C-alpha positions in Angstrom: 14.9 13.4 7.3 15.7 15.6 4.7 17.0 12.1 2.5 13.5 10.9 2.9 12.3 14.2 1.4 14.1 13.9 -1.5 13.2 10.3 -2.5 9.5 11.6 -1.8 10.1 14.4 -3.9 11.6 11.9 -6.5 8.3 10.1 -6.7 6.4 13.3 -6.9 8.0 14.7 -10.0 8.4 11.4 -11.8 4.6 10.6 -10.8 3.7 14.2 -12.4 5.4 13.3 -15.6 3.4 10.0 -15.7 0.1 11.7 -15.3 0.8 14.5 -17.2 1.3 12.0 -20.2 -1.9 10.6 -20.0 -4.1 10.9 -23.1 -7.0 11.7 -23.9 -7.1 15.3 -21.4 -10.6 13.8 -19.7 -9.0 11.0 -18.6 -5.7 12.6 -17.6 -7.8 15.2 -15.3 -9.5 12.1 -13.7 -6.1 10.4 -13.1 -4.8 13.6 -11.9 -7.4 14.1 -9.1 -6.7 10.7 -8.2 -3.4 10.4 -7.9 -1.8 14.4 -7.0 -4.5 15.1 -4.4 -2.1 13.9 -1.7 -1.3 10.4 -0.5 1.9 9.4 2.3 3.7 7.4 -1.0 4.4 4.7 1.8 4.4 2.0 -0.9 6.8 3.6 -3.6 9.0 4.8 -0.4 9.2 1.3 0.6 10.2 0.1 -3.3 13.3 2.9 -3.1 14.0 2.0 0.3 14.3 -1.6 -0.4 16.6 -1.0 -3.6 18.9 1.2 -1.5 19.2 -1.2 1.1 20.6 -3.9 -1.0 22.6 -1.8 -3.2 20.6 -0.2 -6.0 19.5 3.8 -6.3 16.9 5.8 -6.0 16.7 6.1 -9.6 16.7 2.4 -10.7 13.6 1.9 -8.7 11.7 5.2 -9.0 9.8 4.2 -12.0 8.6 0.6 -10.0 8.1 2.9 -6.9 5.5 5.1 -9.2 3.9 1.5 -10.6 2.7 0.5 -7.8 1.4 3.9 -6.5 -1.0 4.0 -9.5 -2.2 0.2 -8.6 -2.8 1.3 -4.9 -4.5 4.6 -6.2 -6.5 2.6 -8.9 -7.9 -0.2 -5.9 -8.9 2.9 -4.0 -11.0 4.3 -6.8 -12.9 1.0 -6.4 -13.3 1.2 -2.5 -14.5 4.3 -2.9 -17.4 2.7 -4.9 -17.8 -0.2 -2.9 -18.2 1.8 0.1 -19.9 4.8 -1.3 -17.6 6.8 0.2 -17.5 10.6 -0.9 -14.4 11.6 0.4 -10.5 10.4 -0.3 -7.9 12.3 1.2 -9.9 15.1 2.1 -11.2 15.9 -1.5 -13.8 14.2 -3.8 -13.7 10.6 -4.3 -13.2 10.0 -8.0 -17.0 8.8 -8.6 -18.5 12.0 -6.4 -16.1 14.1 -8.4 -16.8 12.3 -12.2 -19.6 9.7 -11.8 -19.1 6.4 -11.7 -18.4 5.5 -15.2 -15.5 7.9 -15.8 -14.1 6.7 -12.0 -13.8 3.2 -13.4 -12.5 3.9 -16.6 -9.7 6.4 -14.1 -8.9 3.1 -12.2 -8.4 1.0 -15.4 -6.3 4.2 -16.8 -4.1 3.9 -13.7 -3.3 0.2 -14.1 -2.5 0.8 -18.0 0.3 3.4 -17.0 1.5 1.4 -14.2 2.0 -1.7 -16.5 3.6 0.2 -18.8 6.3 1.3 -16.1 6.7 -2.6 -15.1 6.7 -4.0 -18.5 10.5 -3.2 -18.5 11.2 -6.4 -16.7 9.2 -9.7 -16.7 9.9 -10.2 -12.9 8.4 -7.1 -12.2 5.1 -7.5 -14.0 4.7 -11.4 -12.8 5.4 -9.5 -9.2 2.4 -7.2 -9.4 0.2 -9.5 -11.3 0.5 -11.8 -8.6 -0.1 -9.2 -5.9 -3.4 -8.2 -7.8 -5.0 -11.5 -8.0 -4.1 -11.7 -4.0 -5.9 -8.2 -3.5 -8.8 -9.5 -5.9 -9.4 -12.6 -3.5 -9.1 -10.4 -0.7 -11.9 -7.9 -1.9 -14.0 -10.3 -2.7 -13.4 -12.1 0.2 -14.7 -8.9 2.1 -17.5 -8.8 0.4 -19.0 -12.2 -0.3 -17.5 -14.7 2.5 -16.3 -12.4 5.4 -13.7 -13.8 7.8 -15.4 -15.2 11.5 -12.2 -15.9 13.1 -8.7 -14.5 13.9 -6.9 -16.8 11.1 -9.6 -16.0 8.4 -8.8 -12.1 9.4 -4.9 -12.4 9.1 -5.5 -14.1 5.6 -7.5 -11.4 4.8 -5.4 -8.7 5.9 -2.6 -10.4 4.1 -4.4 -10.1 0.8 -6.2 -6.9 1.3 -3.0 -4.8 2.3 0.2 -7.1 2.6 0.2 -8.1 -0.9 1.0 -5.0 -2.1 3.4 -3.9 0.4 5.0 -7.2 -0.5 5.1 -6.3 -4.1 6.7 -2.6 -3.7 9.8 -4.2 -1.9 10.0 -7.1 -4.0 9.8 -4.6 -7.3 12.9 -2.6 -5.2 15.0 -5.7 -4.8 14.5 -6.7 -8.5 15.6 -3.0 -9.5 18.5 -3.7 -7.8 19.5 -7.0 -9.3 18.9 -9.2 -6.4 19.2 -12.7 -5.9 15.3 -14.5 -5.2 16.2 -15.2 -1.4 16.9 -11.5 -1.1 13.6 -10.7 -3.4 11.8 -13.2 -0.7 13.0 -11.8 2.3 12.2 -8.0 1.9 8.9 -9.5 0.5 8.2 -11.3 3.7 9.4 -8.2 5.7 6.8 -5.7 4.1 4.1 -8.1 3.9 4.0 -8.2 7.6 4.4 -4.4 7.4 1.1 -4.3 5.8 -0.5 -6.9 8.0 0.4 -4.8 10.9 -0.4 -1.8 9.5 -4.0 -3.3 8.7 -4.4 -3.8 12.1 -3.8 -0.8 13.9 -5.9 0.7 11.2 -8.9 -1.3 12.4 -8.1 -0.4 16.0 -7.8 3.0 15.3 -11.2 3.1 13.4 -13.0 1.3 16.4 -11.2 3.3 19.4 -10.0 6.9 18.1 -11.3 10.1 18.5 -12.3 11.5 15.2 -10.6 14.9 15.7 -6.9 13.0 16.8 -7.3 10.8 13.7 -8.2 13.5 11.3 -11.1 11.5 9.5 -14.3 9.9 10.6 -14.4 6.7 12.8 -16.8 3.9 13.2 -16.3 3.6 9.5 -15.9 -0.4 9.6 -18.8 -1.3 11.9 -21.3 1.5 10.0 -20.5 -0.5 6.8 -20.3 -4.2 8.3 -16.6 -4.3 7.0 -14.6 -7.2 8.8 -12.1 -5.6 10.9 -10.0 -7.1 13.5 -12.2 -5.9 16.4 -15.7 -7.1 14.6 -14.7 -10.6 13.5 -12.1 -11.8 16.2 -12.6 -12.3 20.3 -9.6 -10.0 20.6 -9.9 -6.5 22.5 -8.3 -3.2 21.0 -5.2 -4.1 23.2 -4.6 -7.5 22.1 -5.2 -6.9 18.8 -2.2 -4.1 19.3 0.1 -7.0 20.4 -1.1 -9.0 17.1 0.2 -6.1 15.2 3.6 -5.7 17.1 4.0 -9.1 16.5 4.1 -8.7 13.0 6.1 -6.0 13.0 8.7 -7.6 15.3 8.7 -10.8 12.3 8.9 -8.3 9.8 12.1 -7.0 11.3 13.6 -10.5 11.9 13.2 -10.8 7.9 14.7 -7.6 7.3 17.8 -9.3 9.4 18.5 -12.0 6.6 19.1 -9.4 4.0 22.5 -8.5 3.4 22.7 -5.0 3.5 24.8 -2.2 1.6 23.0 0.8 2.7 22.5 1.0 6.2 21.0 4.2 6.7 18.3 2.7 4.0 17.6 -0.3 6.1 17.3 1.8 9.1 14.7 3.5 7.4 12.8 0.1 6.9 13.0 -0.7 10.3 11.6 2.5 11.3 8.5 1.9 9.3 7.7 -1.4 11.0 8.1 0.2 14.2 5.7 3.2 13.4 2.6 1.5 11.7 2.1 0.2 15.3 2.6 3.1 16.9 0.8 6.0 14.8 -2.2 7.8 16.4 -3.7 8.4 12.9 
C-alpha cells in the first residue's frame, strides 16, 4: 500500500506542475479547480501499474498518466453541464463555479495540456485520439439514441467508460516500449475493468443507501440516463454477475502478459476484483 501511495504522490506532484504552468491565470484557476479538488486517480494509476508490470518505471509513465487524468477531467466538466450537476467531488462543478462558457474553455484547456504530454510519442497520441472518438460516440448515444437492451448497453459502457480505461493501460505499455500484443492485452484488461466499474456504478446508484454511498442516489433514473437496471431486464444481482464476468475476463487478459513486476501486476488484479465488490 505504501508503494501505491508513492505512485499516487508522483501523479499528484506532476499534475500540480502541469496545472501551475497553465496561462493565463484565469484559465489556470479554472483548471486548478477542476483537477485538484479530489479524485481517485484510478486511470493514471492504471497507466503507471501497467508500465511497471511489463518492465517500465513509474517515472516513464507519469506524464502519460497525468495526461489521461486531464482528459478524464475534461469529460467530467462536459458531463456536469449536460447533467446540470452542481457538485463534483464534494465541491462546486466547473459550470456552477465559473459559468458555462469558462467551464467549456477549461475543458478545452485540459485537453490541450493533455495532448502536449502525449505529443512525445505518436502512438500515445493515436491511442488517446481513438479513445476520445469512442467516448464522443458514447456520449452522443446516451443523449440521442439510448440503448434498449443489454447488448446495446454493454457497447455504451465500453465506449463511455471502458475506452479511457483502455487508453490508460495502453499508454503504460507504450511508455514501457511494449510490443503490440502486450499493448492490446493490457488494453483489453483495462477496458473490461472499466465496463465492470460502470455496471457496478449503475447498480449502486439504483440500490445503495445515499449515506453509505457518500453521494446522492437515484441520479440515473431522475435524469433518465440509460443505466444497466433501467434499460435491461437484469436484476441488480444479475447485473453484478455481469460485472463479475467482465472482471474475470479482465484478469484472463492480464494473464496473457509477460510479467516483469509481479507486485504491480498484483495491484492490477486487485483493481479488477475491487470494482465489482466496492460499496461506494
